[in-house]
PyMOL Python script that loads the backbone (N, CA, C, O; Angstrom):
from pymol import cmd

cmd.read_pdbstr("""\
ATOM      1  N   MET A   1    -137.495  85.370-109.638  1.00  0.00           N
ATOM      2  CA  MET A   1    -137.926  85.885-110.914  1.00  0.00           C
ATOM      3  C   MET A   1    -138.645  84.832-111.742  1.00  0.00           C
ATOM      4  O   MET A   1    -139.694  85.117-112.319  1.00  0.00           O
ATOM      5  N   TRP A   2    -138.100  83.614-111.814  1.00  0.00           N
ATOM      6  CA  TRP A   2    -138.686  82.599-112.680  1.00  0.00           C
ATOM      7  C   TRP A   2    -139.988  82.038-112.116  1.00  0.00           C
ATOM      8  O   TRP A   2    -140.731  81.384-112.847  1.00  0.00           O
ATOM      9  N   ASP A   3    -140.283  82.270-110.850  1.00  0.00           N
ATOM     10  CA  ASP A   3    -141.542  81.781-110.313  1.00  0.00           C
ATOM     11  C   ASP A   3    -142.726  82.556-110.876  1.00  0.00           C
ATOM     12  O   ASP A   3    -143.862  82.095-110.769  1.00  0.00           O
ATOM     13  N   ARG A   4    -142.493  83.714-111.470  1.00  0.00           N
ATOM     14  CA  ARG A   4    -143.559  84.488-112.100  1.00  0.00           C
ATOM     15  C   ARG A   4    -143.463  84.434-113.619  1.00  0.00           C
ATOM     16  O   ARG A   4    -144.123  85.206-114.314  1.00  0.00           O
ATOM     17  N   SER A   5    -142.656  83.538-114.125  1.00  0.00           N
ATOM     18  CA  SER A   5    -142.449  83.451-115.572  1.00  0.00           C
ATOM     19  C   SER A   5    -143.680  82.870-116.261  1.00  0.00           C
ATOM     20  O   SER A   5    -144.527  82.227-115.641  1.00  0.00           O
ATOM     21  N   VAL A   6    -143.743  83.118-117.545  1.00  0.00           N
ATOM     22  CA  VAL A   6    -144.789  82.540-118.377  1.00  0.00           C
ATOM     23  C   VAL A   6    -144.262  81.198-118.877  1.00  0.00           C
ATOM     24  O   VAL A   6    -143.155  81.118-119.408  1.00  0.00           O
ATOM     25  N   GLU A   7    -145.052  80.160-118.705  1.00  0.00           N
ATOM     26  CA  GLU A   7    -144.638  78.814-119.068  1.00  0.00           C
ATOM     27  C   GLU A   7    -145.396  78.387-120.324  1.00  0.00           C
ATOM     28  O   GLU A   7    -146.626  78.422-120.361  1.00  0.00           O
ATOM     29  N   ARG A   8    -144.645  77.984-121.353  1.00  0.00           N
ATOM     30  CA  ARG A   8    -145.261  77.509-122.597  1.00  0.00           C
ATOM     31  C   ARG A   8    -144.603  76.190-122.998  1.00  0.00           C
ATOM     32  O   ARG A   8    -143.433  75.942-122.707  1.00  0.00           O
ATOM     33  N   TYR A   9    -145.382  75.362-123.669  1.00  0.00           N
ATOM     34  CA  TYR A   9    -144.889  74.075-124.147  1.00  0.00           C
ATOM     35  C   TYR A   9    -144.939  74.044-125.667  1.00  0.00           C
ATOM     36  O   TYR A   9    -145.865  74.564-126.290  1.00  0.00           O
ATOM     37  N   TYR A  10    -143.908  73.413-126.254  1.00  0.00           N
ATOM     38  CA  TYR A  10    -143.815  73.316-127.707  1.00  0.00           C
ATOM     39  C   TYR A  10    -143.315  71.938-128.094  1.00  0.00           C
ATOM     40  O   TYR A  10    -142.537  71.314-127.373  1.00  0.00           O
ATOM     41  N   ARG A  11    -143.782  71.471-129.259  1.00  0.00           N
ATOM     42  CA  ARG A  11    -143.197  70.288-129.872  1.00  0.00           C
ATOM     43  C   ARG A  11    -142.195  70.832-130.889  1.00  0.00           C
ATOM     44  O   ARG A  11    -142.540  71.645-131.746  1.00  0.00           O
ATOM     45  N   VAL A  12    -140.961  70.374-130.778  1.00  0.00           N
ATOM     46  CA  VAL A  12    -139.873  70.885-131.612  1.00  0.00           C
ATOM     47  C   VAL A  12    -139.240  69.709-132.354  1.00  0.00           C
ATOM     48  O   VAL A  12    -139.005  68.650-131.772  1.00  0.00           O
ATOM     49  N   HIS A  13    -138.973  69.903-133.621  1.00  0.00           N
ATOM     50  CA  HIS A  13    -138.279  68.863-134.383  1.00  0.00           C
ATOM     51  C   HIS A  13    -136.968  68.572-133.671  1.00  0.00           C
ATOM     52  O   HIS A  13    -136.279  69.507-133.261  1.00  0.00           O
ATOM     53  N   PRO A  14    -136.599  67.297-133.510  1.00  0.00           N
ATOM     54  CA  PRO A  14    -135.401  66.947-132.741  1.00  0.00           C
ATOM     55  C   PRO A  14    -134.138  67.694-133.158  1.00  0.00           C
ATOM     56  O   PRO A  14    -133.325  68.068-132.313  1.00  0.00           O
ATOM     57  N   GLU A  15    -133.977  67.907-134.446  1.00  0.00           N
ATOM     58  CA  GLU A  15    -132.770  68.591-134.926  1.00  0.00           C
ATOM     59  C   GLU A  15    -132.773  70.083-134.601  1.00  0.00           C
ATOM     60  O   GLU A  15    -131.743  70.744-134.729  1.00  0.00           O
ATOM     61  N   ASP A  16    -133.917  70.618-134.183  1.00  0.00           N
ATOM     62  CA  ASP A  16    -134.030  72.047-133.915  1.00  0.00           C
ATOM     63  C   ASP A  16    -133.941  72.421-132.440  1.00  0.00           C
ATOM     64  O   ASP A  16    -133.888  73.604-132.105  1.00  0.00           O
ATOM     65  N   ILE A  17    -133.926  71.423-131.551  1.00  0.00           N
ATOM     66  CA  ILE A  17    -133.930  71.716-130.116  1.00  0.00           C
ATOM     67  C   ILE A  17    -132.676  72.491-129.708  1.00  0.00           C
ATOM     68  O   ILE A  17    -132.773  73.486-128.990  1.00  0.00           O
ATOM     69  N   CYS A  18    -131.518  72.053-130.152  1.00  0.00           N
ATOM     70  CA  CYS A  18    -130.276  72.766-129.794  1.00  0.00           C
ATOM     71  C   CYS A  18    -130.275  74.173-130.355  1.00  0.00           C
ATOM     72  O   CYS A  18    -129.895  75.119-129.665  1.00  0.00           O
ATOM     73  N   TYR A  19    -130.697  74.319-131.602  1.00  0.00           N
ATOM     74  CA  TYR A  19    -130.724  75.644-132.218  1.00  0.00           C
ATOM     75  C   TYR A  19    -131.651  76.578-131.439  1.00  0.00           C
ATOM     76  O   TYR A  19    -131.299  77.727-131.171  1.00  0.00           O
ATOM     77  N   LEU A  20    -132.826  76.086-131.081  1.00  0.00           N
ATOM     78  CA  LEU A  20    -133.772  76.882-130.295  1.00  0.00           C
ATOM     79  C   LEU A  20    -133.156  77.288-128.961  1.00  0.00           C
ATOM     80  O   LEU A  20    -133.229  78.449-128.559  1.00  0.00           O
ATOM     81  N   THR A  21    -132.555  76.331-128.289  1.00  0.00           N
ATOM     82  CA  THR A  21    -131.946  76.598-126.985  1.00  0.00           C
ATOM     83  C   THR A  21    -130.841  77.643-127.091  1.00  0.00           C
ATOM     84  O   THR A  21    -130.815  78.600-126.317  1.00  0.00           O
ATOM     85  N   PHE A  22    -129.938  77.467-128.035  1.00  0.00           N
ATOM     86  CA  PHE A  22    -128.825  78.416-128.192  1.00  0.00           C
ATOM     87  C   PHE A  22    -129.313  79.794-128.615  1.00  0.00           C
ATOM     88  O   PHE A  22    -128.771  80.807-128.173  1.00  0.00           O
ATOM     89  N   THR A  23    -130.329  79.838-129.465  1.00  0.00           N
ATOM     90  CA  THR A  23    -130.884  81.122-129.898  1.00  0.00           C
ATOM     91  C   THR A  23    -131.461  81.881-128.711  1.00  0.00           C
ATOM     92  O   THR A  23    -131.205  83.074-128.551  1.00  0.00           O
ATOM     93  N   LEU A  24    -132.235  81.197-127.880  1.00  0.00           N
ATOM     94  CA  LEU A  24    -132.839  81.873-126.720  1.00  0.00           C
ATOM     95  C   LEU A  24    -131.788  82.226-125.670  1.00  0.00           C
ATOM     96  O   LEU A  24    -131.914  83.251-125.000  1.00  0.00           O
ATOM     97  N   GLU A  25    -130.760  81.404-125.513  1.00  0.00           N
ATOM     98  CA  GLU A  25    -129.696  81.714-124.561  1.00  0.00           C
ATOM     99  C   GLU A  25    -128.914  82.951-124.981  1.00  0.00           C
ATOM    100  O   GLU A  25    -128.327  83.629-124.137  1.00  0.00           O
ATOM    101  N   ALA A  26    -128.899  83.251-126.273  1.00  0.00           N
ATOM    102  CA  ALA A  26    -128.201  84.440-126.766  1.00  0.00           C
ATOM    103  C   ALA A  26    -128.851  85.721-126.237  1.00  0.00           C
ATOM    104  O   ALA A  26    -128.201  86.761-126.139  1.00  0.00           O
ATOM    105  N   TYR A  27    -130.124  85.635-125.902  1.00  0.00           N
ATOM    106  CA  TYR A  27    -130.849  86.759-125.303  1.00  0.00           C
ATOM    107  C   TYR A  27    -130.861  86.527-123.796  1.00  0.00           C
ATOM    108  O   TYR A  27    -131.857  86.066-123.239  1.00  0.00           O
ATOM    109  N   GLU A  28    -129.772  86.841-123.154  1.00  0.00           N
ATOM    110  CA  GLU A  28    -129.575  86.550-121.737  1.00  0.00           C
ATOM    111  C   GLU A  28    -130.748  87.031-120.879  1.00  0.00           C
ATOM    112  O   GLU A  28    -131.143  88.196-120.930  1.00  0.00           O
ATOM    113  N   GLY A  29    -131.288  86.106-120.096  1.00  0.00           N
ATOM    114  CA  GLY A  29    -132.369  86.443-119.179  1.00  0.00           C
ATOM    115  C   GLY A  29    -133.753  86.409-119.797  1.00  0.00           C
ATOM    116  O   GLY A  29    -134.738  86.669-119.106  1.00  0.00           O
ATOM    117  N   LEU A  30    -133.855  86.094-121.087  1.00  0.00           N
ATOM    118  CA  LEU A  30    -135.148  86.082-121.765  1.00  0.00           C
ATOM    119  C   LEU A  30    -135.957  84.832-121.435  1.00  0.00           C
ATOM    120  O   LEU A  30    -137.131  84.922-121.077  1.00  0.00           O
ATOM    121  N   ALA A  31    -135.323  83.668-121.558  1.00  0.00           N
ATOM    122  CA  ALA A  31    -136.076  82.422-121.406  1.00  0.00           C
ATOM    123  C   ALA A  31    -135.154  81.270-121.037  1.00  0.00           C
ATOM    124  O   ALA A  31    -133.941  81.322-121.241  1.00  0.00           O
ATOM    125  N   ILE A  32    -135.767  80.231-120.488  1.00  0.00           N
ATOM    126  CA  ILE A  32    -135.066  78.993-120.165  1.00  0.00           C
ATOM    127  C   ILE A  32    -135.805  77.862-120.865  1.00  0.00           C
ATOM    128  O   ILE A  32    -137.028  77.757-120.768  1.00  0.00           O
ATOM    129  N   VAL A  33    -135.058  77.015-121.570  1.00  0.00           N
ATOM    130  CA  VAL A  33    -135.636  75.882-122.289  1.00  0.00           C
ATOM    131  C   VAL A  33    -135.305  74.606-121.525  1.00  0.00           C
ATOM    132  O   VAL A  33    -134.157  74.384-121.140  1.00  0.00           O
ATOM    133  N   THR A  34    -136.316  73.771-121.310  1.00  0.00           N
ATOM    134  CA  THR A  34    -136.134  72.487-120.648  1.00  0.00           C
ATOM    135  C   THR A  34    -136.841  71.413-121.467  1.00  0.00           C
ATOM    136  O   THR A  34    -137.999  71.585-121.848  1.00  0.00           O
ATOM    137  N   THR A  35    -136.156  70.313-121.739  1.00  0.00           N
ATOM    138  CA  THR A  35    -136.799  69.195-122.416  1.00  0.00           C
ATOM    139  C   THR A  35    -137.661  68.461-121.401  1.00  0.00           C
ATOM    140  O   THR A  35    -137.175  68.030-120.355  1.00  0.00           O
ATOM    141  N   VAL A  36    -138.934  68.324-121.715  1.00  0.00           N
ATOM    142  CA  VAL A  36    -139.883  67.681-120.803  1.00  0.00           C
ATOM    143  C   VAL A  36    -140.111  66.229-121.203  1.00  0.00           C
ATOM    144  O   VAL A  36    -140.136  65.346-120.345  1.00  0.00           O
ATOM    145  N   ASP A  37    -140.275  65.979-122.489  1.00  0.00           N
ATOM    146  CA  ASP A  37    -140.493  64.624-122.989  1.00  0.00           C
ATOM    147  C   ASP A  37    -139.579  64.415-124.191  1.00  0.00           C
ATOM    148  O   ASP A  37    -139.864  64.878-125.296  1.00  0.00           O
ATOM    149  N   ARG A  38    -138.502  63.726-123.960  1.00  0.00           N
ATOM    150  CA  ARG A  38    -137.484  63.494-124.990  1.00  0.00           C
ATOM    151  C   ARG A  38    -138.050  62.737-126.186  1.00  0.00           C
ATOM    152  O   ARG A  38    -137.747  63.070-127.332  1.00  0.00           O
ATOM    153  N   ASP A  39    -138.870  61.719-125.925  1.00  0.00           N
ATOM    154  CA  ASP A  39    -139.414  60.892-127.000  1.00  0.00           C
ATOM    155  C   ASP A  39    -140.400  61.660-127.883  1.00  0.00           C
ATOM    156  O   ASP A  39    -140.414  61.482-129.101  1.00  0.00           O
ATOM    157  N   ALA A  40    -141.212  62.502-127.277  1.00  0.00           N
ATOM    158  CA  ALA A  40    -142.206  63.284-128.030  1.00  0.00           C
ATOM    159  C   ALA A  40    -141.655  64.638-128.478  1.00  0.00           C
ATOM    160  O   ALA A  40    -142.348  65.396-129.157  1.00  0.00           O
ATOM    161  N   CYS A  41    -140.416  64.942-128.102  1.00  0.00           N
ATOM    162  CA  CYS A  41    -139.757  66.215-128.457  1.00  0.00           C
ATOM    163  C   CYS A  41    -140.541  67.419-127.941  1.00  0.00           C
ATOM    164  O   CYS A  41    -140.746  68.398-128.660  1.00  0.00           O
ATOM    165  N   ILE A  42    -140.971  67.331-126.694  1.00  0.00           N
ATOM    166  CA  ILE A  42    -141.704  68.422-126.053  1.00  0.00           C
ATOM    167  C   ILE A  42    -140.741  69.198-125.159  1.00  0.00           C
ATOM    168  O   ILE A  42    -140.030  68.617-124.339  1.00  0.00           O
ATOM    169  N   VAL A  43    -140.728  70.518-125.330  1.00  0.00           N
ATOM    170  CA  VAL A  43    -139.918  71.377-124.470  1.00  0.00           C
ATOM    171  C   VAL A  43    -140.833  72.343-123.723  1.00  0.00           C
ATOM    172  O   VAL A  43    -141.900  72.723-124.204  1.00  0.00           O
ATOM    173  N   ARG A  44    -140.382  72.720-122.546  1.00  0.00           N
ATOM    174  CA  ARG A  44    -141.065  73.749-121.752  1.00  0.00           C
ATOM    175  C   ARG A  44    -140.171  74.977-121.790  1.00  0.00           C
ATOM    176  O   ARG A  44    -138.960  74.891-121.588  1.00  0.00           O
ATOM    177  N   ILE A  45    -140.787  76.115-122.051  1.00  0.00           N
ATOM    178  CA  ILE A  45    -140.026  77.355-122.088  1.00  0.00           C
ATOM    179  C   ILE A  45    -140.603  78.298-121.048  1.00  0.00           C
ATOM    180  O   ILE A  45    -141.783  78.646-121.089  1.00  0.00           O
ATOM    181  N   HIS A  46    -139.744  78.708-120.106  1.00  0.00           N
ATOM    182  CA  HIS A  46    -140.104  79.723-119.119  1.00  0.00           C
ATOM    183  C   HIS A  46    -139.638  81.060-119.674  1.00  0.00           C
ATOM    184  O   HIS A  46    -138.449  81.268-119.915  1.00  0.00           O
ATOM    185  N   ILE A  47    -140.592  81.961-119.872  1.00  0.00           N
ATOM    186  CA  ILE A  47    -140.274  83.275-120.433  1.00  0.00           C
ATOM    187  C   ILE A  47    -140.310  84.290-119.295  1.00  0.00           C
ATOM    188  O   ILE A  47    -141.265  84.333-118.520  1.00  0.00           O
ATOM    189  N   ALA A  48    -139.272  85.097-119.204  1.00  0.00           N
ATOM    190  CA  ALA A  48    -139.176  86.099-118.148  1.00  0.00           C
ATOM    191  C   ALA A  48    -140.367  87.061-118.234  1.00  0.00           C
ATOM    192  O   ALA A  48    -140.798  87.429-119.327  1.00  0.00           O
ATOM    193  N   PRO A  49    -140.892  87.463-117.073  1.00  0.00           N
ATOM    194  CA  PRO A  49    -142.021  88.391-117.059  1.00  0.00           C
ATOM    195  C   PRO A  49    -141.722  89.658-117.850  1.00  0.00           C
ATOM    196  O   PRO A  49    -140.667  90.272-117.691  1.00  0.00           O
ATOM    197  N   GLY A  50    -142.667  90.038-118.704  1.00  0.00           N
ATOM    198  CA  GLY A  50    -142.520  91.242-119.493  1.00  0.00           C
ATOM    199  C   GLY A  50    -141.803  91.046-120.817  1.00  0.00           C
ATOM    200  O   GLY A  50    -141.695  91.988-121.603  1.00  0.00           O
ATOM    201  N   TRP A  51    -141.310  89.836-121.080  1.00  0.00           N
ATOM    202  CA  TRP A  51    -140.561  89.560-122.302  1.00  0.00           C
ATOM    203  C   TRP A  51    -141.335  88.689-123.282  1.00  0.00           C
ATOM    204  O   TRP A  51    -140.760  88.209-124.258  1.00  0.00           O
ATOM    205  N   GLU A  52    -142.614  88.476-123.047  1.00  0.00           N
ATOM    206  CA  GLU A  52    -143.409  87.589-123.898  1.00  0.00           C
ATOM    207  C   GLU A  52    -143.468  88.085-125.351  1.00  0.00           C
ATOM    208  O   GLU A  52    -143.366  87.289-126.284  1.00  0.00           O
ATOM    209  N   GLU A  53    -143.630  89.381-125.532  1.00  0.00           N
ATOM    210  CA  GLU A  53    -143.719  89.945-126.872  1.00  0.00           C
ATOM    211  C   GLU A  53    -142.411  89.746-127.643  1.00  0.00           C
ATOM    212  O   GLU A  53    -142.430  89.371-128.816  1.00  0.00           O
ATOM    213  N   GLU A  54    -141.297  89.992-126.996  1.00  0.00           N
ATOM    214  CA  GLU A  54    -139.994  89.797-127.629  1.00  0.00           C
ATOM    215  C   GLU A  54    -139.780  88.327-127.984  1.00  0.00           C
ATOM    216  O   GLU A  54    -139.265  88.001-129.053  1.00  0.00           O
ATOM    217  N   PHE A  55    -140.181  87.452-127.072  1.00  0.00           N
ATOM    218  CA  PHE A  55    -140.072  86.014-127.321  1.00  0.00           C
ATOM    219  C   PHE A  55    -140.868  85.626-128.569  1.00  0.00           C
ATOM    220  O   PHE A  55    -140.367  84.906-129.434  1.00  0.00           O
ATOM    221  N   ASP A  56    -142.099  86.105-128.654  1.00  0.00           N
ATOM    222  CA  ASP A  56    -142.939  85.803-129.818  1.00  0.00           C
ATOM    223  C   ASP A  56    -142.315  86.320-131.104  1.00  0.00           C
ATOM    224  O   ASP A  56    -142.388  85.655-132.138  1.00  0.00           O
ATOM    225  N   GLU A  57    -141.707  87.489-131.053  1.00  0.00           N
ATOM    226  CA  GLU A  57    -141.045  88.063-132.230  1.00  0.00           C
ATOM    227  C   GLU A  57    -139.843  87.216-132.657  1.00  0.00           C
ATOM    228  O   GLU A  57    -139.599  87.037-133.850  1.00  0.00           O
ATOM    229  N   ILE A  58    -139.105  86.706-131.696  1.00  0.00           N
ATOM    230  CA  ILE A  58    -137.951  85.851-132.004  1.00  0.00           C
ATOM    231  C   ILE A  58    -138.417  84.588-132.709  1.00  0.00           C
ATOM    232  O   ILE A  58    -137.848  84.202-133.731  1.00  0.00           O
ATOM    233  N   LEU A  59    -139.454  83.937-132.169  1.00  0.00           N
ATOM    234  CA  LEU A  59    -139.961  82.722-132.805  1.00  0.00           C
ATOM    235  C   LEU A  59    -140.484  83.012-134.206  1.00  0.00           C
ATOM    236  O   LEU A  59    -140.282  82.222-135.128  1.00  0.00           O
ATOM    237  N   LYS A  60    -141.144  84.129-134.357  1.00  0.00           N
ATOM    238  CA  LYS A  60    -141.678  84.524-135.659  1.00  0.00           C
ATOM    239  C   LYS A  60    -140.545  84.748-136.672  1.00  0.00           C
ATOM    240  O   LYS A  60    -140.679  84.388-137.842  1.00  0.00           O
ATOM    241  N   ALA A  61    -139.448  85.333-136.228  1.00  0.00           N
ATOM    242  CA  ALA A  61    -138.310  85.627-137.102  1.00  0.00           C
ATOM    243  C   ALA A  61    -137.517  84.373-137.476  1.00  0.00           C
ATOM    244  O   ALA A  61    -136.911  84.312-138.545  1.00  0.00           O
ATOM    245  N   GLU A  62    -137.526  83.390-136.604  1.00  0.00           N
ATOM    246  CA  GLU A  62    -136.767  82.154-136.848  1.00  0.00           C
ATOM    247  C   GLU A  62    -137.632  81.185-137.659  1.00  0.00           C
ATOM    248  O   GLU A  62    -138.073  80.152-137.155  1.00  0.00           O
ATOM    249  N   THR A  63    -137.861  81.536-138.911  1.00  0.00           N
ATOM    250  CA  THR A  63    -138.797  80.788-139.758  1.00  0.00           C
ATOM    251  C   THR A  63    -138.353  79.360-140.064  1.00  0.00           C
ATOM    252  O   THR A  63    -139.184  78.522-140.415  1.00  0.00           O
ATOM    253  N   GLN A  64    -137.064  79.068-139.937  1.00  0.00           N
ATOM    254  CA  GLN A  64    -136.583  77.719-140.229  1.00  0.00           C
ATOM    255  C   GLN A  64    -136.873  76.737-139.088  1.00  0.00           C
ATOM    256  O   GLN A  64    -136.778  75.525-139.287  1.00  0.00           O
ATOM    257  N   LEU A  65    -137.220  77.233-137.909  1.00  0.00           N
ATOM    258  CA  LEU A  65    -137.526  76.355-136.782  1.00  0.00           C
ATOM    259  C   LEU A  65    -138.815  75.583-137.035  1.00  0.00           C
ATOM    260  O   LEU A  65    -139.833  76.152-137.431  1.00  0.00           O
ATOM    261  N   ARG A  66    -138.750  74.290-136.801  1.00  0.00           N
ATOM    262  CA  ARG A  66    -139.949  73.452-136.897  1.00  0.00           C
ATOM    263  C   ARG A  66    -140.472  73.280-135.478  1.00  0.00           C
ATOM    264  O   ARG A  66    -140.064  72.375-134.751  1.00  0.00           O
ATOM    265  N   ILE A  67    -141.387  74.171-135.103  1.00  0.00           N
ATOM    266  CA  ILE A  67    -141.867  74.256-133.728  1.00  0.00           C
ATOM    267  C   ILE A  67    -143.361  74.534-133.743  1.00  0.00           C
ATOM    268  O   ILE A  67    -143.851  75.320-134.553  1.00  0.00           O
ATOM    269  N   GLN A  68    -144.078  73.880-132.835  1.00  0.00           N
ATOM    270  CA  GLN A  68    -145.510  74.142-132.729  1.00  0.00           C
ATOM    271  C   GLN A  68    -145.929  74.104-131.264  1.00  0.00           C
ATOM    272  O   GLN A  68    -145.469  73.253-130.504  1.00  0.00           O
ATOM    273  N   PRO A  69    -146.802  75.028-130.870  1.00  0.00           N
ATOM    274  CA  PRO A  69    -147.275  75.031-129.480  1.00  0.00           C
ATOM    275  C   PRO A  69    -148.099  73.785-129.197  1.00  0.00           C
ATOM    276  O   PRO A  69    -148.811  73.293-130.071  1.00  0.00           O
ATOM    277  N   VAL A  70    -148.000  73.280-127.979  1.00  0.00           N
ATOM    278  CA  VAL A  70    -148.808  72.139-127.548  1.00  0.00           C
ATOM    279  C   VAL A  70    -149.339  72.415-126.152  1.00  0.00           C
ATOM    280  O   VAL A  70    -148.795  73.231-125.408  1.00  0.00           O
ATOM    281  N   THR A  71    -150.403  71.722-125.820  1.00  0.00           N
ATOM    282  CA  THR A  71    -150.952  71.793-124.474  1.00  0.00           C
ATOM    283  C   THR A  71    -150.506  70.546-123.730  1.00  0.00           C
ATOM    284  O   THR A  71    -150.716  69.426-124.196  1.00  0.00           O
ATOM    285  N   VAL A  72    -149.895  70.744-122.584  1.00  0.00           N
ATOM    286  CA  VAL A  72    -149.406  69.626-121.783  1.00  0.00           C
ATOM    287  C   VAL A  72    -150.016  69.756-120.399  1.00  0.00           C
ATOM    288  O   VAL A  72    -149.746  70.715-119.675  1.00  0.00           O
ATOM    289  N   GLU A  73    -150.845  68.776-120.037  1.00  0.00           N
ATOM    290  CA  GLU A  73    -151.478  68.823-118.711  1.00  0.00           C
ATOM    291  C   GLU A  73    -150.518  68.340-117.632  1.00  0.00           C
ATOM    292  O   GLU A  73    -150.345  68.990-116.601  1.00  0.00           O
ATOM    293  N   HIS A  74    -149.900  67.195-117.883  1.00  0.00           N
ATOM    294  CA  HIS A  74    -148.951  66.680-116.901  1.00  0.00           C
ATOM    295  C   HIS A  74    -147.963  65.792-117.649  1.00  0.00           C
ATOM    296  O   HIS A  74    -148.355  64.866-118.359  1.00  0.00           O
ATOM    297  N   CYS A  75    -146.730  66.076-117.485  1.00  0.00           N
ATOM    298  CA  CYS A  75    -145.692  65.304-118.159  1.00  0.00           C
ATOM    299  C   CYS A  75    -144.489  65.259-117.233  1.00  0.00           C
ATOM    300  O   CYS A  75    -143.974  66.299-116.825  1.00  0.00           O
ATOM    301  N   GLU A  76    -144.042  64.052-116.901  1.00  0.00           N
ATOM    302  CA  GLU A  76    -142.886  63.922-116.026  1.00  0.00           C
ATOM    303  C   GLU A  76    -141.635  64.337-116.779  1.00  0.00           C
ATOM    304  O   GLU A  76    -141.400  63.894-117.903  1.00  0.00           O
ATOM    305  N   GLU A  77    -140.839  65.184-116.158  1.00  0.00           N
ATOM    306  CA  GLU A  77    -139.612  65.672-116.769  1.00  0.00           C
ATOM    307  C   GLU A  77    -138.628  64.536-116.934  1.00  0.00           C
ATOM    308  O   GLU A  77    -138.361  63.792-115.989  1.00  0.00           O
ATOM    309  N   GLN A  78    -138.073  64.397-118.166  1.00  0.00           N
ATOM    310  CA  GLN A  78    -137.155  63.301-118.445  1.00  0.00           C
ATOM    311  C   GLN A  78    -135.717  63.744-118.614  1.00  0.00           C
ATOM    312  O   GLN A  78    -134.809  62.916-118.540  1.00  0.00           O
ATOM    313  N   GLY A  79    -135.486  65.016-118.837  1.00  0.00           N
ATOM    314  CA  GLY A  79    -134.122  65.466-119.052  1.00  0.00           C
ATOM    315  C   GLY A  79    -134.128  66.942-119.360  1.00  0.00           C
ATOM    316  O   GLY A  79    -135.191  67.554-119.467  1.00  0.00           O
ATOM    317  N   THR A  80    -132.967  67.514-119.501  1.00  0.00           N
ATOM    318  CA  THR A  80    -132.882  68.934-119.782  1.00  0.00           C
ATOM    319  C   THR A  80    -132.141  69.171-121.062  1.00  0.00           C
ATOM    320  O   THR A  80    -131.370  68.335-121.536  1.00  0.00           O
ATOM    321  N   SER A  81    -132.395  70.335-121.609  1.00  0.00           N
ATOM    322  CA  SER A  81    -131.705  70.733-122.830  1.00  0.00           C
ATOM    323  C   SER A  81    -131.111  72.085-122.646  1.00  0.00           C
ATOM    324  O   SER A  81    -130.481  72.612-123.562  1.00  0.00           O
TER     325      SER A  81
END
""", "prot")
cmd.dss("prot")
cmd.show_as("cartoon", "prot")
cmd.util.cbc("prot")
cmd.orient("prot")
């Protein structure tokens, strides 16, 4: 299933990474969050196929999150969240 997921990258304020992760985990099967660059606070989010619209609505509703999309060409994974 995850091999067909939509992959997006975001820069997230360090204090918001856990909140983002727990919020998305509450929607079981919606998305997986992985920290790609700990120092730059870049996360990769795999969104389940067909759930992109719901994911966008969740981010839109979570107005307190300090998150912005970024383009990442190649970044070695440093850890997980």
